C-alpha positions in Angstrom: 44.5 34.1 0.5 42.6 33.1 3.8 40.9 36.5 3.8 40.0 35.8 0.3 38.4 32.8 1.4 36.5 34.2 3.9 35.0 36.8 2.2 33.7 34.5 -0.2 32.4 32.1 2.2 29.3 34.8 3.0 28.2 34.6 -0.7 28.4 31.1 -1.1 26.2 30.9 2.1 23.6 33.5 0.4 23.3 31.9 -2.7 22.5 28.4 -1.1 20.3 29.7 0.7 18.7 31.2 -2.0 18.7 28.6 -4.4 17.4 25.8 -1.7 14.8 28.5 -0.3 13.4 28.7 -4.0 13.1 25.1 -4.5 11.1 24.8 -1.5 8.6 27.6 -2.0 8.1 26.2 -5.9 7.9 22.2 -5.0 5.1 23.7 -2.3 3.6 25.6 -4.6 3.3 22.6 -6.5 2.5 19.7 -4.3 -1.7 20.2 -4.1 -2.3 21.1 -7.4 -0.7 18.0 -8.3 -2.7 15.9 -6.9 -4.1 16.0 -10.4 -1.7 13.3 -10.9 -2.3 11.2 -7.9 -1.5 11.4 -4.3 2.1 10.0 -4.1 3.1 13.3 -6.5 1.9 15.8 -3.6 4.1 13.5 -1.2 6.9 13.3 -3.3 7.1 17.6 -3.6 6.2 17.6 0.2 9.5 15.7 0.7 11.7 18.0 -1.4 9.9 21.0 0.4 11.3 19.2 3.6 14.6 18.9 2.4 15.4 21.8 1.0 14.4 23.6 3.9 16.4 21.5 6.1 19.5 21.9 3.7 19.0 25.4 3.4 21.9 27.6 5.8 20.2 29.1 8.6 18.7 25.7 9.9 19.3 26.8 13.6 17.7 30.0 14.0 14.6 28.5 12.1 14.6 25.5 14.4 14.6 28.3 17.3 12.1 30.6 15.6 10.0 27.1 15.6 10.4 26.2 19.0 9.4 29.9 20.1 6.2 29.1 18.4 5.2 26.7 20.6 4.7 28.4 23.4 1.9 30.5 22.4 -1.7 30.2 22.5 -1.9 28.2 19.2 1.1 25.9 20.0 -0.1 25.2 23.4 -3.3 24.4 21.9 -2.3 22.0 18.9 0.3 20.4 22.0 -2.8 20.0 23.6 -4.5 17.9 20.6 -1.2 15.9 20.1 -1.2 14.7 24.0 -4.8 14.2 24.1 -4.2 11.8 20.8 -1.4 10.5 22.6 -3.2 9.0 25.4 -6.3 7.9 22.9 -3.1 6.1 20.9 -2.0 4.2 24.2 -5.6 3.0 24.7 -6.1 2.2 21.2 -7.9 -1.1 20.4 -5.0 -1.5 17.8 -1.8 0.5 19.4 0.4 -0.3 16.2 -1.8 1.5 13.6 -3.0 4.4 16.0 1.1 4.9 16.7 1.9 5.6 13.0 -0.7 7.6 12.3 -0.3 9.5 15.7 3.8 9.8 14.6 2.8 11.1 11.0 0.5 13.6 12.3 3.0 14.8 14.4 5.6 15.4 12.2 3.5 16.8 9.6 2.3 19.3 12.1 6.1 20.2 13.3 7.0 20.2 9.5 4.3 22.7 8.8 5.5 24.9 11.8 9.3 24.7 10.3 8.9 25.2 7.1 6.3 28.5 8.0 9.1 30.0 9.8 11.5 29.4 6.7 9.2 30.9 3.9 8.5 34.1 7.0 12.0 34.9 6.5 12.5 34.7 2.7 9.9 36.7 1.4 11.3 36.5 -2.3 10.5 32.6 -1.9 7.4 32.9 -0.4 6.5 35.5 -3.6 7.8 32.6 -6.0 5.7 30.1 -4.5 2.8 32.3 -4.3 3.4 32.7 -8.2 4.3 28.3 -8.6 0.8 28.0 -6.8 -1.2 29.7 -9.3 0.4 28.8 -12.1 0.3 25.2 -11.2 -3.7 25.8 -10.1 -4.4 26.8 -13.2 -3.2 23.8 -15.1 -4.5 21.4 -13.0 -7.9 22.5 -13.6 -7.8 22.9 -17.1 -6.6 19.6 -16.7 -9.9 17.9 -14.7 -11.6 19.7 -17.3 -10.6 18.3 -20.5 -9.3 15.0 -19.5 -12.9 13.7 -18.7 -14.8 15.9 -21.8 -12.4 15.5 -24.3 -9.0 13.7 -23.7 -9.2 10.7 -21.2 -6.1 9.6 -21.8 -4.7 13.0 -20.7 -5.8 11.7 -17.0 -4.5 8.4 -17.2 -0.9 10.0 -18.6 -1.1 12.4 -15.6 -1.1 9.5 -13.4 0.4 7.4 -15.1 -1.9 4.6 -16.2 -2.0 2.8 -19.4 -3.9 4.3 -22.4 -7.5 3.8 -23.2 -9.5 5.3 -20.4 -13.3 6.3 -20.7 -14.5 9.8 -19.7 -16.7 8.6 -16.9 -13.6 6.8 -15.6 -11.3 9.6 -15.6 -14.3 11.7 -13.7 -14.2 9.3 -11.3 -10.4 9.3 -10.9 -10.6 12.9 -10.2 -13.5 13.2 -7.9 -11.6 13.7 -4.9 -9.4 16.4 -6.1 -12.7 18.4 -6.3 -12.0 19.4 -2.4 -8.6 20.3 -3.1 -9.4 22.5 -5.6 -12.2 23.7 -3.5 -9.4 24.7 -0.4 -7.1 25.8 -3.2 -9.9 28.5 -4.3 -9.6 31.5 -1.9 -5.6 30.2 -1.8 -4.9 30.8 -4.8 -7.1 34.0 -4.8 -4.9 35.7 -2.1 -1.9 34.7 -3.9 -2.6 36.6 -6.6 -1.9 39.7 -4.7 1.5 38.7 -4.7 2.5 39.9 -8.4 0.8 41.8 -10.9 -2.2 41.7 -13.3 -1.1 38.7 -15.1 -1.2 36.9 -12.6 -4.2 38.4 -10.3 -5.6 37.8 -13.4 -5.0 33.9 -13.6 -5.8 33.4 -10.1 -9.6 35.1 -10.8 -9.6 32.7 -14.0 -8.9 29.9 -11.7 -12.4 30.2 -9.7 -14.7 29.2 -12.4 -12.3 26.7 -13.7 -12.1 25.2 -10.7 -16.0 25.3 -10.3 -16.1 23.6 -13.6 -13.4 21.2 -12.7 -15.8 19.9 -9.8 -19.0 19.9 -12.0 -17.3 17.6 -14.5 -16.1 15.2 -12.0 -19.1 15.2 -9.8 -17.4 16.7 -7.0 -20.6 17.7 -4.6 -18.2 17.8 -1.4 -16.0 20.3 -3.3 -18.4 22.3 -4.7 -20.1 22.0 -0.9 -16.6 23.1 0.1 -16.4 26.3 -2.6 -19.9 27.6 -1.6 -18.7 27.4 2.0 -15.2 29.0 1.1 -17.0 31.8 -0.4 -19.4 32.4 2.3 -16.2 32.2 4.6 -14.4 34.6 2.6 -16.7 37.4 1.9 -17.9 37.5 5.2 -14.5 38.3 6.5 -13.8 40.8 3.2 -16.9 42.8 4.4 -16.3 42.7 8.0 -15.7 46.3 8.8 -17.9 47.8 11.1 -18.9 44.5 12.2 -15.7 43.0 14.8 -14.0 40.1 14.6 -16.6 38.5 16.8 -19.6 38.9 14.8 -17.8 37.8 11.8 -17.1 34.6 13.1 -20.4 34.1 14.3 -21.8 34.8 10.9 -19.3 32.6 9.2 -19.8 29.5 11.4 -23.7 30.2 11.7 -23.6 30.2 8.0 -21.8 27.3 7.4 -23.5 25.2 10.2 -27.0 26.0 8.4 -25.3 25.6 4.7 -24.7 22.0 6.3 -27.3 21.3 7.9 -29.4 22.2 4.3 -27.5 20.6 2.0 -26.2 17.4 3.7 -27.2 17.3 7.6 -30.5 15.5 9.0 -32.2 18.8 8.1 -31.6 18.7 4.4 -35.2 17.8 2.5 -33.6 15.6 0.4 -30.2 14.5 1.9 -31.8 10.7 2.6 -32.0 10.3 -1.4 -28.8 11.9 -2.1 -26.4 9.7 0.3 -28.5 7.4 2.8 -24.9 5.5 2.9 -23.2 7.9 4.5 -26.0 8.3 7.3 -25.4 4.6 8.0 -22.2 4.8 8.5 -22.4 7.7 10.7 -25.0 5.5 13.1 -22.4 2.6 12.7 -19.5 4.4 14.0 -21.5 6.4 16.7 -23.2 3.2 17.9 -19.0 2.6 19.6 -18.9 6.0 21.2 -20.6 5.0 24.3 -17.8 2.0 25.0 -14.9 4.6 25.1 -16.3 7.9 25.6 -13.8 9.7 27.2 -10.3 8.4 25.0 -12.1 6.9 22.6 -11.0 3.5 20.5 -7.9 4.8 19.5 -6.5 7.1 16.8 -7.3 5.5 13.1 -9.2 2.5 13.9 -12.9 2.4 14.0 -12.9 0.4 10.4 -10.5 -2.2 12.5 -13.3 -2.2 15.5 -15.0 -6.2 16.1 -18.2 -5.6 13.6 -17.0 -2.8 11.5 -16.6 -5.2 8.6 -19.9 -7.0 9.0 -21.3 -6.4 5.1 -24.9 -4.1 5.2 -26.7 -6.2 2.7 -28.6 -3.0 1.4 -25.2 -1.4 0.3 -23.2 -4.9 0.0 -20.3 -2.8 1.8 -18.7 -3.3 5.5 -21.0 -1.1 8.1 -17.6 1.5 8.3 -16.0 0.7 4.9 -12.4 2.4 5.9 -13.5 5.4 7.8 -16.6 7.2 9.2 -16.8 9.7 6.1 -17.3 12.6 8.8 -14.0 14.0 10.6 -16.1 15.3 13.4 -17.7 11.5 14.1 -14.6 10.4 13.4 -12.6 12.1 16.0 -15.0 11.3 18.5 -15.4 7.8 18.5 -11.4 7.7 18.1 -10.2 10.1 20.4 -13.4 10.6 22.3 -14.6 13.8 24.4 -11.0 14.4 25.3 -9.6 15.0 21.9 -12.6 16.2 20.5 -12.7 19.1 22.7 -8.7 19.6 22.2 -9.2 19.4 18.5 -12.5 22.0 18.9 -10.0 24.5 20.9 -7.5 24.1 18.7 -9.2 25.2 15.2 -11.0 28.1 17.2 -7.4 29.4 18.1 -6.2 29.0 14.7 -9.2 30.9 13.3 -8.8 33.6 15.7 -4.9 33.8 14.2 -5.9 33.8 10.4 -8.6 36.3 11.2 -6.0 38.8 12.6 -3.6 38.5 9.5 -4.6 41.3 6.9 -7.9 41.4 5.3 -6.7 39.5 2.0 -5.1 36.8 4.0 -7.7 36.7 6.5 -10.5 35.9 3.8 -8.4 33.4 2.5 -7.6 31.5 5.4 -11.2 31.2 6.7 -12.2 30.5 3.4 -9.5 27.8 3.2 -10.4 26.5 7.0 -14.6 26.3 5.9 -13.7 24.2 2.6 -11.5 22.3 4.3 -13.6 21.4 7.6 -16.9 22.2 5.6 -16.1 19.1 2.9 -14.8 17.1 5.2 -17.7 17.0 7.1 -19.0 14.4 4.6 -15.7 13.2 2.5 -12.1 12.2 3.7 -10.6 10.9 6.8 -9.1 13.3 9.1 -6.1 10.9 8.7 -5.6 10.7 5.5 -2.0 12.1 4.9 -2.6 13.8 1.4 -6.0 15.4 2.7 -3.7 16.6 5.8 -1.0 17.8 3.4 -3.8 19.9 1.6 -4.6 22.1 4.6 -0.9 22.3 6.3 0.5 23.6 2.9 -1.8 26.1 2.1 -1.8 27.4 6.1 2.0 27.3 6.0 1.6 30.2 2.6 -0.6 32.0 4.8 1.0 32.0 8.0 4.0 32.7 6.6 3.0 36.4 5.5 2.9 36.7 9.5 0.2 39.2 9.3 1.4 41.7 7.2 -0.6 44.5 5.3 0.8 43.0 1.8 3.5 40.2 0.7 6.3 41.6 -1.7 6.2 41.3 -4.9 9.3 40.2 -5.5 9.9 36.9 -8.1 
């Protein structure tokens, strides 16, 4: 009886591991596309992912691998960012707000590193998550197209709202989702390599669907992110003969040129496109000389004295909710120290991604270009859902560990 019990235990553990890890992978694959139904859905799916990975057998070994990753160059870079932001939090204009945001960022980063190592140890779960990501992304893009153009109540339905929406209302509700679609594009294309031709076809079909959804929802930042993702991904894919340094220089130079041409001060029609953003940036940067080294504190720009003053030309506060540019936001709120640490960590992460296999590096640098590029003109870096978009998609990519090809397991 005792021998039978002992022999049965490993099978029970294995079944639990398979079930929970596949649950985690499916939830992670659904999370970013599920933004079409609202940010709360993404949050719920992230909690399911974390709970499943924590409940799955092998927790101690996964934590050891996660802690080991902290003593790599990238790990030290991330820790340096968190340390510098902690100083900014301690010196913050509003320490409680900064502490909440800093704590959340720290938990998110740790959870992402943990998820990477859990998925890396279960290639079948990783492949299933990739398939889920492809299928859910196609469905979400279809909703974002059909809803505003044909069935506005479809958007109301998936968002848990009462029927009666107009097409414009549906499009505006999904406008922010456009930037998430831009981040999804390169990763979905990469995830299509996990399986057979049907999945690859779906991954390719998602690309024009995503662009159409951004056009329907008038997501200019999303379209800019998609263009930057294409530039970065293509430069990386065709980098043979150029070398890593030259490829990264082309990607960076092209991204800066594209942003300046389309959105920056050198853009011929930028003032006509969005003078309000320029006013917000100028108002935010005016606070920087008051605390140049460590800034005013994480996530407090809109709380600073005078930030809520109404600007008559726009009938809005000088800084409505955040600076609408992550570079400006980080500089004002965490100073030169926090900005330099973040830039160094981004550079380390970029190099880490560039050393993945050809498809993984192209997708990863495309994701980085879409996220950080579109983030220069839209959401707050501290927005939990926006951080979740980057971190979940990065987890899938980094979990491949740089192998030549992910498996085709189901």
